C-alpha positions in Angstrom: -74.0 -88.5 3.5 -70.3 -88.9 4.7 -67.1 -86.6 4.0 -64.2 -87.9 2.3 -61.1 -87.6 4.3 -58.7 -85.0 2.9 -55.6 -86.5 0.9 -53.1 -85.2 3.3 -55.2 -87.1 6.3 -55.5 -90.3 3.8 -51.9 -90.3 3.0 -50.6 -89.7 6.4 -53.1 -92.4 8.0 -51.7 -94.9 5.4 -47.9 -93.9 6.3 -48.5 -94.3 9.9 -50.2 -97.7 9.4 -47.4 -99.0 7.5 -44.8 -97.8 9.8 -46.4 -99.3 12.7 -46.8 -102.8 10.7 -43.3 -102.7 10.3 -41.9 -101.1 13.4 -44.9 -101.0 16.2 -43.8 -104.2 18.3 -39.8 -103.3 17.6 -38.1 -103.3 20.7 -35.5 -101.2 19.7 -34.9 -97.5 20.1 -35.2 -97.0 16.5 -38.3 -99.0 16.0 -40.2 -97.2 18.9 -38.8 -93.8 17.7 -40.3 -94.5 14.2 -43.7 -95.7 15.6 -43.8 -92.7 18.0 -43.0 -90.3 15.1 -45.4 -91.6 12.5 -48.4 -91.3 15.3 -46.8 -87.9 16.3 -47.2 -87.0 12.5 -50.6 -88.1 12.3 -51.9 -86.5 15.4 -50.4 -83.1 14.3 -52.2 -83.2 10.5 -55.4 -84.2 12.2 -55.2 -81.6 14.7 -54.3 -79.0 11.7 -57.1 -80.3 9.8 -59.5 -79.2 12.9 -57.9 -76.4 13.9 -59.1 -72.6 12.9 -55.4 -71.4 13.0 -53.4 -74.6 12.0 -50.1 -72.8 11.7 -48.5 -74.4 14.6 -49.9 -77.9 13.9 -48.9 -78.0 10.4 -45.1 -76.5 11.0 -45.0 -79.5 13.7 -46.2 -82.0 11.3 -43.7 -81.0 8.9 -40.9 -81.2 11.6 -42.0 -84.9 12.3 -42.0 -85.8 8.7 -38.3 -84.4 8.5 -37.2 -86.8 11.3 -39.4 -89.7 10.1 -37.7 -89.7 6.4 -34.1 -89.5 8.6 -35.1 -92.6 10.6 -36.5 -94.6 7.5 -33.1 -94.3 6.0 -31.3 -95.3 9.4 -33.6 -98.3 9.5 -32.8 -99.5 6.0 -29.1 -98.8 6.5 -29.3 -100.9 9.6 -31.0 -103.7 7.7 -34.5 -103.3 9.4 -36.0 -102.6 5.8 -35.0 -103.4 2.4 -34.5 -101.1 -0.6 -38.3 -101.2 -1.8 -39.9 -100.6 1.5 -37.4 -97.6 2.0 -38.3 -96.5 -1.3 -42.0 -96.7 -0.9 -41.9 -95.1 2.7 -40.3 -92.4 1.1 -42.4 -91.9 -1.8 -45.4 -91.7 0.7 -43.5 -89.2 2.7 -42.5 -87.2 -0.1 -46.7 -87.1 -1.1 -47.0 -85.8 2.4 -44.2 -83.3 2.1 -45.8 -81.4 -0.8 -48.9 -81.4 0.7 -47.7 -79.9 3.9 -45.2 -77.7 2.1 -48.3 -76.0 -0.2 -50.3 -75.6 3.1 -47.4 -73.7 4.5 -47.1 -71.7 1.7 -50.7 -70.8 1.7 -50.5 -69.8 5.3 -47.5 -67.5 4.7 -49.3 -65.8 1.5 -52.6 -65.3 3.7 
């Protein structure tokens, strides 16, 4: 029987896929930055899920998520994504952020 992916992994993978679909081939600095940040976010989450001590990785994921949200807003301001796309991406980011925040609180409590 195969294991089902965690919601944090599933949501992060979906957001990374969405960002790469929209910015993966972009030749501008913002598009490249968005793609690289989304990939770095996913990498940090994958490593946190596998690490015996995930503290550093989950904090890094939180930092990448903060940057990703900011750059998504900038992409909208520059007309690279429309309002609906921005709202979708930020909703996904918020879902991921709540999961990361819960994990960080649990780590602090232990």
